[in-house]
ZANU-615456 format. One record per residue: residue in one letter; z negated, x negated, y negated of N, C-alpha, C in turn. Coordinates in pm, whole numbers, padded with zeros to 5 digits, always signed. Layout:
BEGIN
AZXYZXYZXY...
This chain:
BEGIN
M+00767+00859+01659+00768+00863+01505+00823+00765+01453L+00881+00735+01356+00900+00613+01321+00785+00552+01199S+00781+00444+01155+00621+00419+01059+00749+00278+01009V+00696+00333+00850+00729+00204+00793+00598+00174+00707I+00620+00014+00683+00515-00047+00619+00583-00082+00502M+00517-00064+00390+00551-00154+00276+00489-00256+00251A+00521-00370+00224+00431-00506+00234+00512-00639+00127G+00580-00592+00045+00643-00682-00075+00546-00684-00167G+00405-00669-00195+00310-00705-00301+00280-00844-00308V+00197-00907-00393+00120-00992-00407-00002-00992-00371G-00081-00871-00476-00200-00895-00467-00247-00944-00564E-00230-00942-00705-00267-01061-00814-00403-01010-00826R-00454-00892-00831-00620-00872-00812-00722-00971-00741F-00629-01032-00635-00704-01091-00531-00691-01266-00549W-00613-01305-00645-00644-01426-00661-00776-01478-00711P-00827-01607-00635-00700-01737-00585-00681-01746-00430M-00743-01651-00407-00705-01630-00247-00553-01567-00223S-00512-01469-00267-00387-01407-00285-00272-01506-00363R-00216-01543-00303-00073-01640-00332+00038-01541-00282S+00168-01602-00384+00293-01579-00380+00368-01569-00236R+00305-01647-00157+00389-01706+00010+00253-01621+00135R+00135-01596+00026-00007-01587+00130-00046-01479+00040P-00007-01325+00056-00002-01218-00022-00150-01157+00019K-00193-01080-00080-00314-00977-00002-00294-00936+00150Q-00208-00863+00180-00187-00852+00314-00227-00892+00420L-00184-01030+00377-00237-01154+00498-00311-01191+00504L-00382-01134+00388-00570-01213+00404-00651-01115+00504D-00757-01183+00555-00857-01123+00614-00961-01093+00564L-00976-00972+00469-01069-00933+00401-01201-00851+00481T-01190-00843+00565-01285-00758+00636-01346-00806+00774G-01304-00936+00821-01336-01024+00959-01296-00962+01062R-01159-00882+01007-01112-00838+01182-00979-00832+01200G-00944-00887+01074-00805-00953+01115-00698-00923+00930S-00635-00990+00965-00517-00931+00842-00490-00781+00791M-00469-00754+00633-00477-00586+00646-00348-00560+00685I-00235-00636+00715-00119-00598+00761-00119-00577+00928A-00199-00654+00991-00219-00643+01110-00310-00551+01155L-00390-00538+01056-00480-00384+01100-00374-00249+01067T-00323-00257+01011-00199-00140+00941-00121-00135+01055V-00061-00229+01134+00010-00208+01276-00074-00159+01358E-00179-00191+01382-00318-00156+01460-00287+00004+01506R-00270+00031+01365-00302+00165+01317-00194+00255+01372L-00119+00234+01383-00006+00309+01448+00041+00289+01607R-00070+00220+01672-00068+00191+01834-00053+00372+01866G+00003+00393+01954+00022+00482+01996+00083+00619+01909L+00123+00591+01820+00217+00691+01732+00375+00640+01742S+00385+00522+01710+00533+00459+01675+00484+00394+01800E+00664+00321+01895+00665+00215+01964+00683+00076+01874P+00696-00005+01858+00680-00127+01838+00809-00134+01786E+00907-00096+01832+01065-00125+01793+01045+00011+01715E+00987+00122+01670+01020+00216+01585+00934+00168+01413I+00877+00051+01435+00811-00003+01303+00879-00065+01224L+00914-00079+01114+00992-00152+01001+00901-00169+00915V+00872-00315+00902+00820-00351+00798+00893-00388+00679I+00897-00385+00532+00967-00425+00492+00902-00501+00385T+00933-00655+00344+00843-00709+00256+00939-00823+00190N+00925-00908+00121+01020-00952+00036+01071-01077+00115A+01203-01160+00087+01247-01259+00141+01154-01390+00167A+01075-01420+00065+01011-01538+00031+00858-01530+00140Q+00833-01407+00135+00717-01363+00294+00724-01317+00395R+00871-01367+00407+00912-01284+00563+00836-01333+00657D+00901-01487+00668+00829-01567+00788+00657-01559+00795A+00637-01577+00703+00426-01539+00703+00451-01395+00727V+00481-01315+00734+00497-01179+00783+00510-01146+00969V+00632-01234+00957+00689-01198+01083+00563-01306+01181A+00493-01426+01107+00402-01489+01236+00275-01398+01209A+00256-01323+01103+00122-01246+01112+00150-01133+01215L+00272-01068+01270+00257-00956+01326+00320-00993+01485A+00340-01183+01476+00396-01176+01612+00360-01084+01724G+00431-01052+01837+00382-00967+01956+00345-00827+01895R+00337-00806+01780+00278-00671+01733+00452-00568+01696V+00510-00614+01598+00673-00594+01572+00785-00657+01577P+00892-00670+01653+00973-00715+01664+01005-00827+01561E+01062-00958+01553+01093-00974+01448+01239-00944+01361E+01309-00866+01399+01408-00823+01339+01378-00702+01296N+01243-00633+01289+01206-00495+01252+01122-00526+01121V+01110-00697+01077+01081-00748+00970+01169-00737+00889I+01192-00678+00735+01313-00689+00619+01264-00757+00512G+01318-00823+00481+01301-00932+00397+01394-00908+00236E+01361-00807+00137+01398-00803+00026+01476-00925-00024P+01577-00892-00055+01597-01053-00177+01563-01040-00309V+01546-00929-00399+01457-00917-00485+01378-00796-00471G+01284-00765-00547+01179-00649-00530+01271-00589-00621R+01253-00432-00583+01307-00300-00672+01191-00207-00660N+01063-00212-00646+00998-00097-00632+00998-00048-00508T+00927+00072-00521+00889+00127-00379+01026+00265-00314A+01096+00320-00456+01242+00365-00391+01300+00304-00327P+01390+00222-00373+01457+00130-00300+01463+00047-00145C+01300+00031-00138+01255+00005-00036+01261+00103+00068I+01196+00221+00003+01142+00326+00112+01327+00389+00197G+01404+00371+00053+01545+00416+00097+01561+00317+00210L+01596+00212+00168+01649+00115+00253+01596+00122+00391A+01502+00142+00425+01416+00158+00523+01477+00261+00619A+01489+00383+00559+01556+00552+00609+01680+00503+00656V+01710+00427+00596+01879+00417+00618+01871+00343+00746L+01788+00208+00781+01794+00193+00876+01758+00209+00988L+01658+00297+00985+01578+00392+01110+01655+00467+01164Q+01762+00550+01073+01801+00680+01094+01940+00610+01156R+01954+00492+01105+02085+00452+01203+02033+00382+01361R+01927+00369+01327+01847+00313+01489+01852+00421+01574H+01738+00510+01501+01670+00588+01604+01738+00793+01557G+01779+00769+01482+01864+00927+01419+01752+00987+01328D+01737+01105+01355+01678+01139+01228+01531+01225+01274E+01442+01125+01251+01308+01177+01267+01177+01152+01159P+01100+01226+01226+00965+01180+01118+00954+01052+01072M+00930+01041+00943+00895+00871+00912+00771+00903+00823V+00665+00815+00861+00536+00772+00808+00596+00712+00729V+00524+00632+00554+00507+00520+00498+00393+00485+00446L+00335+00385+00471+00226+00317+00441+00241+00204+00370P+00133+00166+00285+00128+00029+00257+00065-00061+00310A+00081-00182+00324+00066-00252+00426-00132-00293+00363D-00189-00247+00268-00297-00339+00225-00417-00220+00238H-00381-00116+00269-00471-00032+00256-00609-00037+00420L-00709+00027+00366-00783+00042+00524-00846+00180+00517V-00796+00236+00621-00805+00362+00666-00911+00386+00833E-01044+00500+00826-01122+00461+00908-01148+00618+00925P-01162+00673+01033-01154+00591+01176-00996+00607+01191T-00958+00538+01300-00831+00517+01339-00763+00647+01407E-00885+00710+01474-00839+00844+01510-00806+01015+01485D-00909+00960+01361-00842+01074+01272-00721+01075+01164F-00708+00914+01155-00552+00905+01086-00466+00973+01188Q-00459+00916+01293-00353+00942+01401-00324+01099+01425R-00425+01168+01452-00461+01313+01423-00389+01348+01365L-00432+01318+01192-00361+01399+01082-00211+01352+01062V-00135+01228+01090-00030+01213+01088+00022+01278+01205R+00010+01242+01336+00082+01362+01405+00099+01461+01347A+00032+01576+01341+00027+01665+01204+00121+01724+01135A+00126+01599+01047+00209+01576+00934+00372+01574+00983G+00356+01493+01055+00507+01465+01162+00574+01618+01210D+00468+01694+01276+00534+01839+01346+00557+01905+01235F+00488+01914+01089+00541+01955+00994+00676+01953+00927V+00687+01825+00913+00805+01790+00848+00910+01799+00945R+00892+01785+01055+00984+01819+01154+01032+01994+01151A+00935+02064+01099+00991+02142+01125+01036+02273+00964H+00982+02169+00839+01019+02206+00740+01111+02090+00653P+01187+02096+00564+01278+01995+00536+01135+01943+00367S+01045+01937+00370+00978+01901+00291+00933+01739+00271L+00889+01709+00144+00836+01584+00135+00701+01567+00090L+00628+01522+00218+00463+01516+00209+00383+01426+00161T+00286+01450+00074+00259+01349+00061+00076+01313+00085F+00019+01240+00086-00169+01218+00183-00186+01207+00061G-00294+01312+00005-00400+01329-00081-00551+01307-00074V-00573+01213-00140-00725+01147-00075-00797+01213-00195R-00934+01319-00130-01032+01372-00204-01146+01294-00321P-01142+01317-00415-01166+01186-00496-01389+01191-00489A-01414+01098-00459-01551+01048-00418-01624+01070-00573R-01529+01024-00710-01590+00977-00806-01508+01024-00924P-01499+01014-01048-01419+01050-01168-01384+00920-01196D-01297+00853-01081-01188+00727-01106-01046+00736-01164T-01079+00659-01283-00938+00656-01370-00851+00554-01298G-00870+00471-01219-00758+00366-01190-00680+00444-01064Y-00680+00534-01059-00590+00618-00941-00474+00753-01040G-00397+00752-00989-00300+00852-01018-00339+01031-00973Y-00305+01136-01005-00378+01254-00923-00270+01327-00879I-00284+01378-00796-00204+01505-00743-00306+01632-00769Q-00194+01741-00833-00332+01859-00852-00225+01954-00742A-00304+02024-00594-00253+02069-00527-00261+02241-00563G-00132+02317-00523-00107+02439-00564-00106+02515-00462E-00057+02649-00433-00068+02730-00388-00061+02675-00180R-00117+02753-00096-00114+02688-00003+00040+02748+00097V+00095+02672+00132+00193+02724+00220+00222+02707+00360G+00098+02641+00428+00074+02683+00544+00000+02579+00589E+00026+02544+00738-00131+02435+00820-00045+02410+00937T-00094+02313+00975-00075+02220+01061-00133+02168+01161A-00128+02259+01275-00274+02170+01383-00403+02181+01269G-00413+02298+01250-00547+02345+01170-00564+02244+01037F-00461+02171+00976-00461+02126+00848-00359+02184+00762P-00454+02235+00605-00410+02335+00516-00303+02231+00431V-00189+02294+00427-00068+02184+00352-00055+02293+00205H-00067+02242+00113-00037+02307-00015+00065+02249-00090R+00140+02308-00163+00263+02300-00251+00186+02200-00329V+00305+02109-00403+00226+02016-00499+00238+02098-00660A+00158+02130-00737+00204+02198-00873+00196+02055-00931A+00110+01924-00949+00206+01837-01036+00122+01669-00979F+00190+01609-01042+00174+01453-01057+00101+01417-01152L-00022+01387-01149-00076+01337-01323-00108+01176-01284E-00061+01159-01418-00118+00991-01444-00243+00956-01439K-00322+00813-01433-00409+00808-01439-00488+00817-01559P-00577+00929-01567-00697+00983-01668-00735+00899-01695D-00821+00957-01841-00944+00897-01864-01065+00961-01807E-01182+00889-01857-01268+00897-01762-01295+01098-01803E-01284+01122-01939-01335+01302-01916-01284+01341-01873R-01117+01338-01824-01039+01454-01804-01061+01405-01604A-01095+01261-01542-01118+01242-01444-01275+01361-01363R-01322+01359-01440-01460+01454-01442-01402+01573-01410E-01332+01617-01512-01295+01781-01464-01224+01796-01372F-01113+01671-01331-01052+01683-01217-01143+01708-01113L-01232+01608-01066-01350+01652-00987-01436+01736-00988A-01474+01846-01121-01558+01945-01122-01483+02071-01094A-01322+02055-01085-01225+02163-01116-01222+02187-00923G-01194+02066-00869-01164+02067-00699-00989+02120-00714G-00939+02076-00576-00760+02072-00573-00736+01962-00628Y-00752+01859-00653-00724+01747-00743-00724+01657-00624Y-00626+01550-00602-00630+01435-00501-00631+01313-00567W-00685+01238-00510-00603+01085-00553-00463+01077-00463N-00394+00985-00548-00248+00936-00499-00302+00833-00400S-00259+00832-00292-00260+00733-00192-00152+00648-00191G-00052+00713-00184+00034+00637-00189+00129+00660-00107M+00060+00714+00051+00129+00739+00196+00155+00828+00180F+00270+00851+00267+00358+00965+00270+00471+01010+00441M+00552+01116+00436+00582+01145+00542+00703+01266+00526W+00810+01253+00604+00906+01298+00578+01013+01277+00703T+01161+01312+00706+01230+01291+00815+01343+01156+00711T+01379+01147+00780+01470+00978+00751+01595+01130+00698S+01600+01205+00715+01769+01291+00620+01684+01342+00511A+01578+01383+00540+01521+01464+00370+01480+01350+00260I+01454+01219+00284+01428+01136+00186+01573+01082+00156L+01646+01085+00244+01808+01015+00182+01854+01149+00086R+01819+01258+00174+01901+01382+00061+01845+01380-00087E+01701+01372-00076+01672+01372-00259+01681+01279-00317I+01723+01104-00254+01733+01005-00313+01848+01065-00359A+01945+01128-00299+02109+01132-00343+02078+01225-00460V+01982+01329-00480+01974+01440-00581+01920+01339-00691H+01837+01294-00691+01784+01255-00779+01803+01098-00851L+01828+01051-00748+01831+00865-00769+01985+00887-00724P+02093+00910-00786+02251+00894-00733+02311+00731-00730D+02250+00658-00839+02270+00481-00839+02193+00466-00710L+02102+00494-00657+02001+00399-00582+02108+00436-00451A+02113+00585-00413+02222+00630-00302+02320+00554-00284R+02409+00534-00407+02558+00490-00365+02479+00315-00317V+02449+00312-00337+02350+00148-00310+02340+00166-00157L+02278+00229-00132+02202+00263+00030+02339+00296+00143D+02450+00361+00024+02544+00424+00109+02672+00285+00131R+02619+00209+00027+02721+00089+00070+02655-00025+00172I+02499-00034+00216+02469-00088+00293+02479-00024+00407D+02509+00105+00448+02459+00195+00563+02643+00135+00582R+02742+00168+00517+02877+00119+00558+02887-00001+00613A+02793-00126+00549+02818-00226+00541+02755-00302+00729W+02718-00196+00774+02622-00237+00885+02728-00308+00969G+02668-00400+01009+02742-00506+01170+02845-00567+01083T+02911-00557+00983+03019-00658+00930+02925-00810+00898G+02847-00776+00915+02735-00952+00893+02632-00915+00923P+02553-01041+00926+02409-01023+00935+02335-00940+00868L+02241-00913+00834+02183-00799+00758+02101-00870+00627P+02028-00982+00662+01981-01059+00505+02088-01071+00433E+02258-01135+00467+02360-01140+00396+02429-00988+00342V+02430-00913+00427+02450-00776+00346+02370-00730+00269L+02233-00771+00298+02117-00711+00152+02170-00784+00049K+02141-00954+00071+02176-01015-00081+02274-00988-00162G+02402-00944-00082+02523-00933-00154+02542-00750-00225L+02397-00642-00176+02437-00537-00248+02319-00500-00317Y+02148-00536-00210+02060-00502-00274+02030-00511-00395P+02070-00603-00463+02003-00620-00571+02089-00536-00692G+02184-00491-00696+02245-00350-00738+02173-00191-00768A+02035-00218-00688+01926-00110-00702+01886-00106-00795P+01832+00017-00866+01769-00007-00968+01642+00012-00941S+01541-00053-01044+01389-00100-00997+01331+00048-01033I+01283+00109-00932+01199+00265-00941+01099+00316-00836S+00976+00334-00919+00890+00375-00756+00940+00511-00741I+00885+00553-00580+00926+00641-00545+00889+00798-00581D+00760+00755-00651+00665+00898-00721+00759+00920-00815Y+00813+00845-00937+00876+00844-01046+01020+00909-01031G+01063+00848-00909+01202+00835-00909+01263+00980-00830V+01139+01018-00712+01175+01157-00636+01107+01235-00645M+00936+01203-00626+00837+01326-00598+00838+01378-00672E+00794+01302-00798+00767+01447-00919+00911+01494-00991K+01001+01480-00932+01149+01544-00944+01169+01659-00854A+01117+01608-00752+01223+01686-00603+01129+01863-00573D+01192+01966-00568+01140+02127-00549+01032+02111-00404D+01047+02054-00334+00984+02061-00192+00899+01966-00171V+00761+01961-00230+00659+01874-00209+00519+01911-00181V+00483+01857-00111+00359+01908-00023+00286+01808-00015V+00135+01873-00014+00012+01786+00020-00057+01818+00105I-00155+01716+00149-00214+01762+00300-00316+01648+00264E-00445+01692+00267-00585+01569+00231-00604+01526+00350A-00630+01412+00346-00692+01290+00394-00760+01275+00454A-00799+01330+00595-00898+01388+00604-00963+01215+00727F-00933+01159+00616-01021+00992+00702-01086+00924+00555A-01155+00841+00607-01191+00748+00513-01044+00632+00428W-01078+00640+00301-00960+00561+00253-00983+00470+00178N-00951+00356+00127-00948+00259+00059-00872+00167+00038D-00785+00148-00122-00686+00106-00122-00656-00056-00158V-00801-00101-00125-00838-00239-00147-00762-00301-00255G-00830-00267-00384-00776-00262-00522-00825-00388-00589S-00952-00438-00559-00978-00571-00632-01082-00653-00529W-01126-00717-00574-01295-00781-00529-01386-00720-00536E-01406-00566-00589-01489-00489-00568-01491-00469-00400F-01398-00441-00330-01391-00426-00191-01468-00504-00121V-01490-00620-00123-01555-00695-00067-01710-00580-00057R-01740-00573-00166-01909-00493-00144-01867-00369-00030D-01771-00334-00012-01750-00239+00072-01765-00213+00218V-01745-00374+00261-01708-00409+00403-01830-00508+00433H-01930-00563+00303-02013-00654+00369-02168-00614+00310R-02266-00611+00395-02368-00553+00338-02421-00684+00231S-02516-00627+00107-02563-00693+00000-02738-00698+00076D-02764-00835+00004-02893-00836+00019-02965-00768-00060E-03111-00772-00061-03205-00723-00137-03195-00749-00289E-03145-00855-00343-03107-00857-00455-02974-00785-00530G-02903-00735-00425-02768-00667-00443-02647-00751-00447N-02665-00876-00415-02559-00992-00356-02487-00974-00244V-02344-00964-00241-02242-01005-00128-02200-01149-00133A-02252-01208-00029-02196-01317+00031-02104-01359+00150V-02011-01397+00120-01910-01438+00204-01878-01575+00289G-01891-01662+00349-01881-01796+00357-02019-01860+00341D-02007-01994+00276-02116-02094+00310-02200-02089+00142V-02263-01986+00120-02297-01946-00030-02472-01973+00019V-02539-02038-00133-02657-01993-00170-02701-01955-00300L-02766-01867-00271-02771-01775-00375-02961-01799-00415L-02997-01840-00581-03121-01834-00619-03131-01762-00738E-03226-01681-00755-03264-01592-00867-03146-01551-00947S-03035-01496-00825-02946-01427-00871-02928-01293-00833S-02857-01194-00893-02884-01020-00836-02732-00974-00878R-02692-00885-00804-02563-00807-00840-02424-00905-00834N-02429-00971-00758-02310-01068-00764-02242-01079-00646T-02100-01131-00657-02026-01113-00519-01937-01256-00535V-02013-01329-00385-01965-01471-00370-01883-01451-00279V-01721-01542-00277-01679-01527-00172-01649-01717-00172A-01692-01776-00056-01623-01935-00031-01563-01926+00069G-01435-01998+00040-01333-01996+00125-01310-02125+00172S-01375-02251+00111-01354-02363+00188-01485-02486+00155R-01578-02462+00068-01700-02533+00037-01804-02432+00022L-01937-02513-00005-02054-02438-00048-02022-02424-00171V-02083-02290-00183-02100-02210-00350-02267-02173-00322A-02294-02240-00464-02416-02195-00509-02428-02148-00632T-02529-02032-00669-02502-01948-00788-02673-01969-00812L-02740-02004-00945-02871-01980-01019-02892-01923-01127G-02976-01813-01116-02979-01742-01241-02872-01667-01291V-02788-01602-01211-02633-01541-01290-02707-01381-01220E-02622-01302-01302-02613-01138-01241-02515-01091-01266G-02437-01013-01206-02330-00910-01217-02201-01012-01215L-02180-01119-01144-02049-01179-01135-01977-01182-00968V-01795-01206-00994-01793-01229-00901-01699-01352-00933V-01748-01437-00805-01701-01576-00793-01617-01583-00665V-01543-01652-00643-01416-01652-00514-01378-01798-00558E-01398-01873-00449-01365-02033-00415-01275-02049-00309T-01128-02138-00401-01038-02183-00258-01015-02291-00304E-00915-02370-00207-00933-02548-00204-00846-02564-00378D-00820-02506-00430-00756-02530-00579-00802-02508-00663A-00878-02388-00623-00885-02312-00743-01040-02251-00730V-01076-02178-00880-01226-02097-00851-01217-01983-00979L-01193-01882-00907-01230-01752-00972-01363-01715-01040V-01427-01708-01166-01557-01646-01214-01546-01573-01282C-01572-01442-01271-01545-01310-01398-01659-01222-01328G-01679-01122-01461-01777-01039-01414-01749-00936-01334R-01842-00844-01279-01781-00790-01218-01721-00647-01243D-01777-00656-01384-01701-00508-01433-01571-00543-01494R-01519-00675-01479-01366-00735-01567-01277-00711-01425V-01321-00686-01282-01220-00748-01182-01062-00656-01187Q-01058-00565-01235-00915-00528-01267-00846-00571-01357E-00882-00712-01434-00809-00774-01520-00824-00905-01472V-00853-00929-01348-00771-01091-01295-00623-01117-01318K-00520-01003-01272-00396-01030-01309-00372-01079-01456R-00444-01064-01541-00422-01144-01639-00476-01307-01627V-00523-01328-01554-00531-01461-01533-00437-01574-01473V-00349-01451-01349-00234-01510-01268-00125-01532-01374A-00125-01405-01481-00009-01436-01572-00051-01505-01694A-00166-01566-01723-00193-01671-01779-00120-01826-01747L-00156-01807-01602-00105-01942-01494+00049-01952-01541R+00108-01817-01462+00236-01844-01500+00303-01876-01680E+00231-01807-01778+00307-01852-01867+00271-02053-01883G+00169-02032-01850+00127-02208-01874+00201-02332-01787G+00301-02228-01672+00364-02298-01602+00323-02353-01450R+00201-02268-01415+00130-02340-01351+00157-02288-01207R+00302-02264-01149+00353-02228-01032+00269-02246-00943D+00230-02417-00899+00162-02414-00791+00066-02357-00773L-00026-02241-00852-00138-02211-00839-00120-02053-00781L-00003-02037-00829+00082-01874-00792+00126-01847-00623
């Protein structure tokens, strides 16, 4: 089975630890290794190392290569010269993998999600691979919502079209934008709605066919890259051709428009590691509801998340805060504002503080 790991993001909500050259996927947020290394380990037994392709950006490539040394061949870590969102990333991966390995099932995963247990993940991915090998469908993995979350897009499942290894497969009736809380509660009560996980499965030929139908401008760029194969070093080929690709997501550009799109429920625990609140999912809290990582002293404090990277952090008489300390910056915000940390990054960028980005 072919595997693609999308690792081009920065993870601005994890500032100040996540930076442009050391993004979220390279951080050890669980105590078990970097997010991208955990993603690669999850694929062990599904794909051989040479069948795993990692798409990152040129600025991060060396750091990703170092993080995956011994796990993925260096030549399988591809640096995009410019970011163009997920559709070009996935299309490029499909072209390269089809060139090297032919028309095979291809699973697409973000680099920074936490999925457990590995056995359940692999069982479902194998079943999905069997399905797309027999059907020309585009398959997405939907996560059964645990709460009326307004931070995710949703997938509405339609008619059942079959099963694979005992897992039901449903036609996708609709992709839905992030809802308000009232609508999210309606989705949860109705059933048949899933969080859009951003994980996919298809054959290389199926996704390239749908890109040709729905994103012809991208298809033309990918065709030029394919025809330029072997005419020079791949980084130089990409530098000359890839910037011509449109910037568009695979969801908006292809999945919402294609006719044969199916969903299978993700039968495993999933976390998209979207903000500093994630730390509370993987570390125990004390009796006062505090979660502390690193050298931390908490006095008369409650419901705080404190991450000390290089120095002692002490709190006194505070509650409901997130405090993250690094060598050159400290973040302090309310736990109910963690989704807005990107505003800090934007303010630093506007202020010319690139040394902190």
